[in-house]
C-alpha positions, 0 to 999 in steps of 0.5 A: 788134365782140364778135361778130367777136372784135375787141379794143377798149377803151372810155372814156366821158366827159362834156363840158360846154362853154359857147357864146356866140353873137351874135343873128344867129349864133344864128338861123343856127345854129337854121336850120341845125339845123332844115334838117339835120332836114328842117324848112324854117323862115322866118328871120323866124319864128326871129327872133321867138324869138331876142331877143338874144345867147345863151349855151348850156351844151352837155352831151355823153356821148362813148364813145371806142373804141380798137382 
């Protein structure tokens, strides 16, 4: 955008959120993420890792561009 002389403003902000998932939801979420990254996982193998409901703290840094 700078090379093409396109004016823009940017704002960088942090986001923190808490996600609570039931055990089965957590397993499905893990399988989905693995599949999206080309990893074919066995559901029973994932079940061995996820013992109960989970609470995740997800932290992100987001850059917002305004044209």
